[in-house]
MIMI-874418 format. One record per residue (C-alpha): residue number from 1; x, y, z. Coordinates in steps of 0.5 Angstrom, whole numbers, plus 500, padded with zeros to 3 digits. Layout:
residues N
R   nr  east  north   up
R  NUM     X      Y    Z
...
//
This chain:
residues 82
R   nr  east  north   up
R    1   520    490  536
R    2   515    484  537
R    3   516    479  532
R    4   511    479  526
R    5   510    482  519
R    6   511    489  517
R    7   507    491  510
R    8   509    497  506
R    9   505    499  500
R   10   508    504  494
R   11   502    507  491
R   12   505    510  484
R   13   502    513  478
R   14   501    507  474
R   15   502    501  479
R   16   501    499  487
R   17   507    495  489
R   18   506    492  496
R   19   511    488  500
R   20   511    484  507
R   21   517    484  511
R   22   519    480  517
R   23   520    485  522
R   24   526    481  525
R   25   530    480  519
R   26   527    485  514
R   27   527    480  509
R   28   521    480  504
R   29   516    475  505
R   30   511    476  500
R   31   510    481  494
R   32   504    484  490
R   33   503    489  484
R   34   497    492  482
R   35   495    497  477
R   36   493    503  480
R   37   488    505  475
R   38   488    513  478
R   39   483    515  472
R   40   478    511  476
R   41   478    516  482
R   42   481    517  489
R   43   475    512  492
R   44   477    507  487
R   45   484    507  488
R   46   483    507  496
R   47   479    501  496
R   48   484    497  491
R   49   489    499  496
R   50   485    497  502
R   51   484    490  498
R   52   491    489  497
R   53   493    490  504
R   54   487    486  506
R   55   489    480  502
R   56   496    480  505
R   57   495    481  512
R   58   496    476  517
R   59   494    475  525
R   60   501    478  527
R   61   502    484  522
R   62   504    490  525
R   63   504    497  522
R   64   503    499  515
R   65   507    504  511
R   66   504    507  505
R   67   508    512  500
R   68   504    516  495
R   69   508    521  490
R   70   506    527  493
R   71   501    531  498
R   72   494    529  496
R   73   488    534  497
R   74   482    531  501
R   75   477    529  500
R   76   477    530  493
R   77   483    525  493
R   78   487    530  488
R   79   495    530  488
R   80   497    537  489
R   81   504    536  486
R   82   509    530  485
//
């Protein structure tokens, strides 16, 4: 794998947790936590997740991995089961 960063984002029911890892050592370079505020709807959560990723991106980033608590029905953004 080329040198750079990998971003992982865990979208939970109450918090979004993001970590940026060095792709060579897998050590955490930076971390951030943001309230999910799921009651504001899917579009808002998605927008806030993209903003969180954008805040931590650098020119040498490689893939972003996103974890959600269960399958989501699109386009409604409804969690089918957790």
